PDB file of N, CA, C and O in Angstrom:
ATOM      1  N   UNK A   1     -10.814  11.090   8.190  1.00  0.00           N
ATOM      2  CA  UNK A   1      -9.828  10.052   7.922  1.00  0.00           C
ATOM      3  C   UNK A   1      -8.527  10.724   7.491  1.00  0.00           C
ATOM      4  O   UNK A   1      -8.514  11.509   6.543  1.00  0.00           O
ATOM      5  N   UNK A   2      -7.448  10.419   8.181  1.00  0.00           N
ATOM      6  CA  UNK A   2      -6.131  10.921   7.806  1.00  0.00           C
ATOM      7  C   UNK A   2      -5.589  10.024   6.698  1.00  0.00           C
ATOM      8  O   UNK A   2      -5.198   8.882   6.942  1.00  0.00           O
ATOM      9  N   UNK A   3      -5.573  10.554   5.489  1.00  0.00           N
ATOM     10  CA  UNK A   3      -5.215   9.766   4.310  1.00  0.00           C
ATOM     11  C   UNK A   3      -3.798   9.223   4.394  1.00  0.00           C
ATOM     12  O   UNK A   3      -3.567   8.050   4.098  1.00  0.00           O
ATOM     13  N   UNK A   4      -2.854  10.053   4.790  1.00  0.00           N
ATOM     14  CA  UNK A   4      -1.455   9.622   4.871  1.00  0.00           C
ATOM     15  C   UNK A   4      -1.292   8.492   5.893  1.00  0.00           C
ATOM     16  O   UNK A   4      -0.581   7.518   5.647  1.00  0.00           O
ATOM     17  N   UNK A   5      -1.954   8.634   7.028  1.00  0.00           N
ATOM     18  CA  UNK A   5      -1.884   7.608   8.072  1.00  0.00           C
ATOM     19  C   UNK A   5      -2.486   6.291   7.578  1.00  0.00           C
ATOM     20  O   UNK A   5      -1.934   5.221   7.835  1.00  0.00           O
ATOM     21  N   UNK A   6      -3.608   6.365   6.874  1.00  0.00           N
ATOM     22  CA  UNK A   6      -4.262   5.165   6.355  1.00  0.00           C
ATOM     23  C   UNK A   6      -3.382   4.481   5.317  1.00  0.00           C
ATOM     24  O   UNK A   6      -3.298   3.254   5.291  1.00  0.00           O
ATOM     25  N   UNK A   7      -2.727   5.263   4.463  1.00  0.00           N
ATOM     26  CA  UNK A   7      -1.825   4.702   3.451  1.00  0.00           C
ATOM     27  C   UNK A   7      -0.679   3.956   4.127  1.00  0.00           C
ATOM     28  O   UNK A   7      -0.346   2.841   3.726  1.00  0.00           O
ATOM     29  N   UNK A   8      -0.080   4.554   5.137  1.00  0.00           N
ATOM     30  CA  UNK A   8       1.017   3.899   5.862  1.00  0.00           C
ATOM     31  C   UNK A   8       0.552   2.586   6.490  1.00  0.00           C
ATOM     32  O   UNK A   8       1.270   1.587   6.450  1.00  0.00           O
ATOM     33  N   UNK A   9      -0.647   2.589   7.069  1.00  0.00           N
ATOM     34  CA  UNK A   9      -1.199   1.384   7.691  1.00  0.00           C
ATOM     35  C   UNK A   9      -1.371   0.269   6.650  1.00  0.00           C
ATOM     36  O   UNK A   9      -1.043  -0.889   6.911  1.00  0.00           O
ATOM     37  N   UNK A  10      -1.881   0.628   5.482  1.00  0.00           N
ATOM     38  CA  UNK A  10      -2.115  -0.366   4.431  1.00  0.00           C
ATOM     39  C   UNK A  10      -0.799  -0.878   3.865  1.00  0.00           C
ATOM     40  O   UNK A  10      -0.673  -2.069   3.584  1.00  0.00           O
ATOM     41  N   UNK A  11       0.183  -0.002   3.694  1.00  0.00           N
ATOM     42  CA  UNK A  11       1.499  -0.422   3.192  1.00  0.00           C
ATOM     43  C   UNK A  11       2.111  -1.444   4.140  1.00  0.00           C
ATOM     44  O   UNK A  11       2.652  -2.456   3.694  1.00  0.00           O
ATOM     45  N   UNK A  12       2.033  -1.190   5.434  1.00  0.00           N
ATOM     46  CA  UNK A  12       2.573  -2.134   6.410  1.00  0.00           C
ATOM     47  C   UNK A  12       1.841  -3.470   6.335  1.00  0.00           C
ATOM     48  O   UNK A  12       2.468  -4.525   6.430  1.00  0.00           O
ATOM     49  N   UNK A  13       0.526  -3.435   6.166  1.00  0.00           N
ATOM     50  CA  UNK A  13      -0.263  -4.660   6.054  1.00  0.00           C
ATOM     51  C   UNK A  13       0.140  -5.436   4.801  1.00  0.00           C
ATOM     52  O   UNK A  13       0.245  -6.662   4.842  1.00  0.00           O
ATOM     53  N   UNK A  14       0.366  -4.736   3.690  1.00  0.00           N
ATOM     54  CA  UNK A  14       0.798  -5.389   2.450  1.00  0.00           C
ATOM     55  C   UNK A  14       2.156  -6.059   2.654  1.00  0.00           C
ATOM     56  O   UNK A  14       2.376  -7.176   2.184  1.00  0.00           O
ATOM     57  N   UNK A  15       3.056  -5.385   3.347  1.00  0.00           N
ATOM     58  CA  UNK A  15       4.396  -5.929   3.583  1.00  0.00           C
ATOM     59  C   UNK A  15       4.377  -7.138   4.521  1.00  0.00           C
ATOM     60  O   UNK A  15       5.146  -8.081   4.338  1.00  0.00           O
ATOM     61  N   UNK A  16       3.497  -7.105   5.523  1.00  0.00           N
ATOM     62  CA  UNK A  16       3.525  -8.113   6.584  1.00  0.00           C
ATOM     63  C   UNK A  16       2.585  -9.291   6.369  1.00  0.00           C
ATOM     64  O   UNK A  16       2.764 -10.338   6.992  1.00  0.00           O
ATOM     65  N   UNK A  17       1.595  -9.146   5.509  1.00  0.00           N
ATOM     66  CA  UNK A  17       0.545 -10.170   5.381  1.00  0.00           C
ATOM     67  C   UNK A  17       0.432 -10.598   3.916  1.00  0.00           C
ATOM     68  O   UNK A  17      -0.113  -9.873   3.084  1.00  0.00           O
ATOM     69  N   UNK A  18       0.960 -11.796   3.617  1.00  0.00           N
ATOM     70  CA  UNK A  18       0.959 -12.283   2.233  1.00  0.00           C
ATOM     71  C   UNK A  18      -0.452 -12.453   1.671  1.00  0.00           C
ATOM     72  O   UNK A  18      -0.682 -12.194   0.490  1.00  0.00           O
ATOM     73  N   UNK A  19      -1.399 -12.887   2.509  1.00  0.00           N
ATOM     74  CA  UNK A  19      -2.778 -13.036   2.044  1.00  0.00           C
ATOM     75  C   UNK A  19      -3.372 -11.688   1.654  1.00  0.00           C
ATOM     76  O   UNK A  19      -4.034 -11.566   0.624  1.00  0.00           O
ATOM     77  N   UNK A  20      -3.129 -10.679   2.487  1.00  0.00           N
ATOM     78  CA  UNK A  20      -3.637  -9.339   2.173  1.00  0.00           C
ATOM     79  C   UNK A  20      -2.945  -8.802   0.919  1.00  0.00           C
ATOM     80  O   UNK A  20      -3.577  -8.141   0.095  1.00  0.00           O
ATOM     81  N   UNK A  21      -1.656  -9.084   0.775  1.00  0.00           N
ATOM     82  CA  UNK A  21      -0.913  -8.632  -0.400  1.00  0.00           C
ATOM     83  C   UNK A  21      -1.546  -9.181  -1.681  1.00  0.00           C
ATOM     84  O   UNK A  21      -1.719  -8.448  -2.655  1.00  0.00           O
ATOM     85  N   UNK A  22      -1.885 -10.459  -1.677  1.00  0.00           N
ATOM     86  CA  UNK A  22      -2.521 -11.073  -2.850  1.00  0.00           C
ATOM     87  C   UNK A  22      -3.897 -10.474  -3.100  1.00  0.00           C
ATOM     88  O   UNK A  22      -4.268 -10.208  -4.243  1.00  0.00           O
ATOM     89  N   UNK A  23      -4.654 -10.264  -2.022  1.00  0.00           N
ATOM     90  CA  UNK A  23      -5.974  -9.642  -2.158  1.00  0.00           C
ATOM     91  C   UNK A  23      -5.839  -8.234  -2.726  1.00  0.00           C
ATOM     92  O   UNK A  23      -6.630  -7.827  -3.577  1.00  0.00           O
ATOM     93  N   UNK A  24      -4.840  -7.490  -2.256  1.00  0.00           N
ATOM     94  CA  UNK A  24      -4.612  -6.128  -2.741  1.00  0.00           C
ATOM     95  C   UNK A  24      -4.240  -6.130  -4.223  1.00  0.00           C
ATOM     96  O   UNK A  24      -4.685  -5.265  -4.977  1.00  0.00           O
ATOM     97  N   UNK A  25      -3.426  -7.102  -4.642  1.00  0.00           N
ATOM     98  CA  UNK A  25      -3.035  -7.194  -6.053  1.00  0.00           C
ATOM     99  C   UNK A  25      -4.250  -7.476  -6.932  1.00  0.00           C
ATOM    100  O   UNK A  25      -4.383  -6.902  -8.013  1.00  0.00           O
ATOM    101  N   UNK A  26      -5.136  -8.362  -6.468  1.00  0.00           N
ATOM    102  CA  UNK A  26      -6.303  -8.758  -7.266  1.00  0.00           C
ATOM    103  C   UNK A  26      -7.366  -7.669  -7.314  1.00  0.00           C
ATOM    104  O   UNK A  26      -7.913  -7.379  -8.378  1.00  0.00           O
ATOM    105  N   UNK A  27      -7.658  -7.067  -6.171  1.00  0.00           N
ATOM    106  CA  UNK A  27      -8.712  -6.064  -6.090  1.00  0.00           C
ATOM    107  C   UNK A  27      -8.402  -5.087  -4.956  1.00  0.00           C
ATOM    108  O   UNK A  27      -8.905  -5.237  -3.842  1.00  0.00           O
ATOM    109  N   UNK A  28      -7.574  -4.091  -5.247  1.00  0.00           N
ATOM    110  CA  UNK A  28      -7.128  -3.188  -4.180  1.00  0.00           C
ATOM    111  C   UNK A  28      -8.262  -2.455  -3.471  1.00  0.00           C
ATOM    112  O   UNK A  28      -8.213  -2.268  -2.256  1.00  0.00           O
ATOM    113  N   UNK A  29      -9.283  -2.038  -4.218  1.00  0.00           N
ATOM    114  CA  UNK A  29     -10.387  -1.311  -3.598  1.00  0.00           C
ATOM    115  C   UNK A  29     -11.106  -2.170  -2.558  1.00  0.00           C
ATOM    116  O   UNK A  29     -11.379  -1.717  -1.447  1.00  0.00           O
ATOM    117  N   UNK A  30     -11.405  -3.408  -2.929  1.00  0.00           N
ATOM    118  CA  UNK A  30     -12.103  -4.313  -2.017  1.00  0.00           C
ATOM    119  C   UNK A  30     -11.227  -4.649  -0.815  1.00  0.00           C
ATOM    120  O   UNK A  30     -11.719  -4.711   0.312  1.00  0.00           O
ATOM    121  N   UNK A  31      -9.942  -4.865  -1.046  1.00  0.00           N
ATOM    122  CA  UNK A  31      -9.025  -5.189   0.051  1.00  0.00           C
ATOM    123  C   UNK A  31      -8.993  -4.062   1.075  1.00  0.00           C
ATOM    124  O   UNK A  31      -9.018  -4.310   2.281  1.00  0.00           O
ATOM    125  N   UNK A  32      -8.939  -2.833   0.597  1.00  0.00           N
ATOM    126  CA  UNK A  32      -8.885  -1.682   1.504  1.00  0.00           C
ATOM    127  C   UNK A  32     -10.196  -1.539   2.265  1.00  0.00           C
ATOM    128  O   UNK A  32     -10.194  -1.271   3.466  1.00  0.00           O
ATOM    129  N   UNK A  33     -11.310  -1.717   1.570  1.00  0.00           N
ATOM    130  CA  UNK A  33     -12.599  -1.615   2.250  1.00  0.00           C
ATOM    131  C   UNK A  33     -12.757  -2.718   3.294  1.00  0.00           C
ATOM    132  O   UNK A  33     -13.298  -2.471   4.372  1.00  0.00           O
ATOM    133  N   UNK A  34     -12.295  -3.926   2.991  1.00  0.00           N
ATOM    134  CA  UNK A  34     -12.355  -5.015   3.971  1.00  0.00           C
ATOM    135  C   UNK A  34     -11.495  -4.710   5.185  1.00  0.00           C
ATOM    136  O   UNK A  34     -11.897  -4.978   6.317  1.00  0.00           O
ATOM    137  N   UNK A  35     -10.315  -4.153   4.957  1.00  0.00           N
ATOM    138  CA  UNK A  35      -9.421  -3.802   6.060  1.00  0.00           C
ATOM    139  C   UNK A  35     -10.034  -2.702   6.930  1.00  0.00           C
ATOM    140  O   UNK A  35      -9.984  -2.775   8.157  1.00  0.00           O
ATOM    141  N   UNK A  36     -10.608  -1.694   6.291  1.00  0.00           N
ATOM    142  CA  UNK A  36     -11.201  -0.573   7.016  1.00  0.00           C
ATOM    143  C   UNK A  36     -12.512  -0.973   7.700  1.00  0.00           C
ATOM    144  O   UNK A  36     -12.903  -0.389   8.711  1.00  0.00           O
ATOM    145  N   UNK A  37     -13.186  -1.985   7.128  1.00  0.00           N
ATOM    146  CA  UNK A  37     -14.451  -2.422   7.701  1.00  0.00           C
ATOM    147  C   UNK A  37     -15.617  -1.520   7.345  1.00  0.00           C
ATOM    148  O   UNK A  37     -16.690  -1.616   7.941  1.00  0.00           O
ATOM    149  N   UNK A  38     -15.405  -0.642   6.371  1.00  0.00           N
ATOM    150  CA  UNK A  38     -16.467   0.272   5.943  1.00  0.00           C
ATOM    151  C   UNK A  38     -16.431   0.419   4.430  1.00  0.00           C
ATOM    152  O   UNK A  38     -15.438   0.082   3.785  1.00  0.00           O
ATOM    153  N   UNK A  39     -17.519   0.923   3.875  1.00  0.00           N
ATOM    154  CA  UNK A  39     -17.578   1.233   2.454  1.00  0.00           C
ATOM    155  C   UNK A  39     -16.994   2.632   2.271  1.00  0.00           C
ATOM    156  O   UNK A  39     -17.572   3.618   2.731  1.00  0.00           O
ATOM    157  N   UNK A  40     -15.858   2.712   1.606  1.00  0.00           N
ATOM    158  CA  UNK A  40     -15.176   3.991   1.403  1.00  0.00           C
ATOM    159  C   UNK A  40     -15.650   4.596   0.079  1.00  0.00           C
ATOM    160  O   UNK A  40     -15.727   3.887  -0.925  1.00  0.00           O
ATOM    161  N   UNK A  41     -15.964   5.876   0.062  1.00  0.00           N
ATOM    162  CA  UNK A  41     -16.392   6.511  -1.189  1.00  0.00           C
ATOM    163  C   UNK A  41     -15.343   6.322  -2.288  1.00  0.00           C
ATOM    164  O   UNK A  41     -14.140   6.355  -2.028  1.00  0.00           O
ATOM    165  N   UNK A  42     -15.828   6.120  -3.532  1.00  0.00           N
ATOM    166  CA  UNK A  42     -14.943   5.815  -4.658  1.00  0.00           C
ATOM    167  C   UNK A  42     -13.799   6.809  -4.807  1.00  0.00           C
ATOM    168  O   UNK A  42     -12.658   6.387  -4.995  1.00  0.00           O
ATOM    169  N   UNK A  43     -14.051   8.082  -4.734  1.00  0.00           N
ATOM    170  CA  UNK A  43     -12.989   9.079  -4.896  1.00  0.00           C
ATOM    171  C   UNK A  43     -11.897   8.939  -3.851  1.00  0.00           C
ATOM    172  O   UNK A  43     -10.718   9.141  -4.143  1.00  0.00           O
ATOM    173  N   UNK A  44     -12.291   8.592  -2.635  1.00  0.00           N
ATOM    174  CA  UNK A  44     -11.325   8.455  -1.545  1.00  0.00           C
ATOM    175  C   UNK A  44     -10.533   7.161  -1.686  1.00  0.00           C
ATOM    176  O   UNK A  44      -9.317   7.161  -1.491  1.00  0.00           O
ATOM    177  N   UNK A  45     -11.196   6.065  -2.019  1.00  0.00           N
ATOM    178  CA  UNK A  45     -10.492   4.782  -2.115  1.00  0.00           C
ATOM    179  C   UNK A  45      -9.486   4.814  -3.262  1.00  0.00           C
ATOM    180  O   UNK A  45      -8.420   4.208  -3.159  1.00  0.00           O
ATOM    181  N   UNK A  46      -9.803   5.504  -4.342  1.00  0.00           N
ATOM    182  CA  UNK A  46      -8.852   5.629  -5.453  1.00  0.00           C
ATOM    183  C   UNK A  46      -7.581   6.337  -5.005  1.00  0.00           C
ATOM    184  O   UNK A  46      -6.482   5.938  -5.392  1.00  0.00           O
ATOM    185  N   UNK A  47      -7.716   7.377  -4.199  1.00  0.00           N
ATOM    186  CA  UNK A  47      -6.547   8.107  -3.695  1.00  0.00           C
ATOM    187  C   UNK A  47      -5.708   7.230  -2.775  1.00  0.00           C
ATOM    188  O   UNK A  47      -4.478   7.276  -2.809  1.00  0.00           O
ATOM    189  N   UNK A  48      -6.378   6.434  -1.957  1.00  0.00           N
ATOM    190  CA  UNK A  48      -5.658   5.543  -1.049  1.00  0.00           C
ATOM    191  C   UNK A  48      -4.909   4.479  -1.847  1.00  0.00           C
ATOM    192  O   UNK A  48      -3.736   4.219  -1.580  1.00  0.00           O
ATOM    193  N   UNK A  49      -5.577   3.861  -2.824  1.00  0.00           N
ATOM    194  CA  UNK A  49      -4.933   2.833  -3.657  1.00  0.00           C
ATOM    195  C   UNK A  49      -3.722   3.412  -4.360  1.00  0.00           C
ATOM    196  O   UNK A  49      -2.653   2.802  -4.353  1.00  0.00           O
ATOM    197  N   UNK A  50      -3.871   4.589  -4.972  1.00  0.00           N
ATOM    198  CA  UNK A  50      -2.745   5.221  -5.666  1.00  0.00           C
ATOM    199  C   UNK A  50      -1.597   5.529  -4.710  1.00  0.00           C
ATOM    200  O   UNK A  50      -0.430   5.344  -5.054  1.00  0.00           O
ATOM    201  N   UNK A  51      -1.929   5.995  -3.518  1.00  0.00           N
ATOM    202  CA  UNK A  51      -0.903   6.308  -2.528  1.00  0.00           C
ATOM    203  C   UNK A  51      -0.155   5.068  -2.065  1.00  0.00           C
ATOM    204  O   UNK A  51       1.066   5.093  -1.908  1.00  0.00           O
ATOM    205  N   UNK A  52      -0.893   3.977  -1.847  1.00  0.00           N
ATOM    206  CA  UNK A  52      -0.263   2.725  -1.414  1.00  0.00           C
ATOM    207  C   UNK A  52       0.663   2.195  -2.505  1.00  0.00           C
ATOM    208  O   UNK A  52       1.796   1.801  -2.228  1.00  0.00           O
ATOM    209  N   UNK A  53       0.179   2.188  -3.747  1.00  0.00           N
ATOM    210  CA  UNK A  53       1.004   1.698  -4.858  1.00  0.00           C
ATOM    211  C   UNK A  53       2.265   2.539  -5.014  1.00  0.00           C
ATOM    212  O   UNK A  53       3.345   1.995  -5.245  1.00  0.00           O
ATOM    213  N   UNK A  54       2.142   3.854  -4.891  1.00  0.00           N
ATOM    214  CA  UNK A  54       3.304   4.740  -5.013  1.00  0.00           C
ATOM    215  C   UNK A  54       4.296   4.492  -3.884  1.00  0.00           C
ATOM    216  O   UNK A  54       5.506   4.461  -4.110  1.00  0.00           O
ATOM    217  N   UNK A  55       3.785   4.316  -2.674  1.00  0.00           N
ATOM    218  CA  UNK A  55       4.651   4.081  -1.517  1.00  0.00           C
ATOM    219  C   UNK A  55       5.395   2.757  -1.650  1.00  0.00           C
ATOM    220  O   UNK A  55       6.588   2.677  -1.358  1.00  0.00           O
ATOM    221  N   UNK A  56       4.685   1.716  -2.094  1.00  0.00           N
ATOM    222  CA  UNK A  56       5.326   0.404  -2.272  1.00  0.00           C
ATOM    223  C   UNK A  56       6.398   0.489  -3.351  1.00  0.00           C
ATOM    224  O   UNK A  56       7.500  -0.031  -3.178  1.00  0.00           O
ATOM    225  N   UNK A  57       6.078   1.141  -4.461  1.00  0.00           N
ATOM    226  CA  UNK A  57       7.060   1.294  -5.541  1.00  0.00           C
ATOM    227  C   UNK A  57       8.256   2.101  -5.064  1.00  0.00           C
ATOM    228  O   UNK A  57       9.392   1.767  -5.398  1.00  0.00           O
ATOM    229  N   UNK A  58       8.029   3.144  -4.298  1.00  0.00           N
ATOM    230  CA  UNK A  58       9.112   3.961  -3.762  1.00  0.00           C
ATOM    231  C   UNK A  58       9.997   3.188  -2.815  1.00  0.00           C
ATOM    232  O   UNK A  58      11.218   3.349  -2.826  1.00  0.00           O
ATOM    233  N   UNK A  59       9.386   2.338  -1.984  1.00  0.00           N
ATOM    234  CA  UNK A  59      10.164   1.514  -1.052  1.00  0.00           C
ATOM    235  C   UNK A  59      11.042   0.529  -1.803  1.00  0.00           C
ATOM    236  O   UNK A  59      12.178   0.276  -1.401  1.00  0.00           O
ATOM    237  N   UNK A  60      10.524  -0.030  -2.893  1.00  0.00           N
ATOM    238  CA  UNK A  60      11.311  -0.970  -3.689  1.00  0.00           C
ATOM    239  C   UNK A  60      12.496  -0.268  -4.329  1.00  0.00           C
ATOM    240  O   UNK A  60      13.602  -0.808  -4.364  1.00  0.00           O
ATOM    241  N   UNK A  61      12.267   0.925  -4.831  1.00  0.00           N
ATOM    242  CA  UNK A  61      13.345   1.698  -5.468  1.00  0.00           C
ATOM    243  C   UNK A  61      14.391   2.073  -4.429  1.00  0.00           C
ATOM    244  O   UNK A  61      15.589   1.947  -4.682  1.00  0.00           O
ATOM    245  N   UNK A  62      13.949   2.531  -3.267  1.00  0.00           N
ATOM    246  CA  UNK A  62      14.909   2.938  -2.249  1.00  0.00           C
ATOM    247  C   UNK A  62      15.701   1.749  -1.739  1.00  0.00           C
ATOM    248  O   UNK A  62      16.876   1.899  -1.402  1.00  0.00           O
ATOM    249  N   UNK A  63      15.087   0.564  -1.672  1.00  0.00           N
ATOM    250  CA  UNK A  63      15.807  -0.649  -1.281  1.00  0.00           C
ATOM    251  C   UNK A  63      16.843  -1.029  -2.305  1.00  0.00           C
ATOM    252  O   UNK A  63      17.941  -1.456  -1.947  1.00  0.00           O
ATOM    253  N   UNK A  64      16.514  -0.881  -3.589  1.00  0.00           N
ATOM    254  CA  UNK A  64      17.450  -1.205  -4.663  1.00  0.00           C
ATOM    255  C   UNK A  64      18.624  -0.237  -4.650  1.00  0.00           C
ATOM    256  O   UNK A  64      19.768  -0.646  -4.851  1.00  0.00           O
ATOM    257  N   UNK A  65      18.352   1.040  -4.416  1.00  0.00           N
ATOM    258  CA  UNK A  65      19.424   2.036  -4.367  1.00  0.00           C
ATOM    259  C   UNK A  65      20.330   1.749  -3.171  1.00  0.00           C
ATOM    260  O   UNK A  65      21.552   1.864  -3.276  1.00  0.00           O
ATOM    261  N   UNK A  66      19.740   1.378  -2.040  1.00  0.00           N
ATOM    262  CA  UNK A  66      20.539   1.035  -0.864  1.00  0.00           C
ATOM    263  C   UNK A  66      21.438  -0.153  -1.123  1.00  0.00           C
ATOM    264  O   UNK A  66      22.581  -0.182  -0.668  1.00  0.00           O
ATOM    265  N   UNK A  67      20.935  -1.122  -1.844  1.00  0.00           N
ATOM    266  CA  UNK A  67      21.754  -2.299  -2.193  1.00  0.00           C
ATOM    267  C   UNK A  67      22.906  -1.909  -3.094  1.00  0.00           C
ATOM    268  O   UNK A  67      24.016  -2.420  -2.941  1.00  0.00           O
ATOM    269  N   UNK A  68      22.654  -1.006  -4.036  1.00  0.00           N
ATOM    270  CA  UNK A  68      23.699  -0.545  -4.938  1.00  0.00           C
ATOM    271  C   UNK A  68      24.786   0.209  -4.184  1.00  0.00           C
ATOM    272  O   UNK A  68      25.970   0.067  -4.490  1.00  0.00           O
ATOM    273  N   UNK A  69      24.388   1.010  -3.201  1.00  0.00           N
ATOM    274  CA  UNK A  69      25.361   1.782  -2.420  1.00  0.00           C
ATOM    275  C   UNK A  69      26.338   0.855  -1.685  1.00  0.00           C
ATOM    276  O   UNK A  69      27.510   1.186  -1.507  1.00  0.00           O
ATOM    277  N   UNK A  70      25.834  -0.306  -1.265  1.00  0.00           N
ATOM    278  CA  UNK A  70      26.678  -1.253  -0.538  1.00  0.00           C
ATOM    279  C   UNK A  70      27.777  -1.822  -1.435  1.00  0.00           C
ATOM    280  O   UNK A  70      28.796  -2.297  -0.933  1.00  0.00           O
ATOM    281  N   UNK A  71      27.586  -1.782  -2.740  1.00  0.00           N
ATOM    282  CA  UNK A  71      28.589  -2.305  -3.667  1.00  0.00           C
ATOM    283  C   UNK A  71      29.802  -1.380  -3.792  1.00  0.00           C
ATOM    284  O   UNK A  71      30.887  -1.809  -4.187  1.00  0.00           O
ATOM    285  N   UNK A  72      29.601  -0.111  -3.451  1.00  0.00           N
ATOM    286  CA  UNK A  72      30.684   0.864  -3.656  1.00  0.00           C
ATOM    287  C   UNK A  72      31.284   1.312  -2.366  1.00  0.00           C
ATOM    288  O   UNK A  72      32.204   2.129  -2.364  1.00  0.00           O
TER     289      UNK A  72
END
């Protein structure tokens, strides 16, 4: 499993699917396992969840910085 590729796939799903976004907020591990269709080992799913959360937070920050740049 390519971890980076899987994280990108999940981030896009969170952005595009409000139902999945809510499921991810409530129980990220279960949401990811449901999306993958398999039981992912705990150590691996934790890394994916952390990566997705970091990517989403980074995208929000970069969007805010881009908005600020437009003011100047």
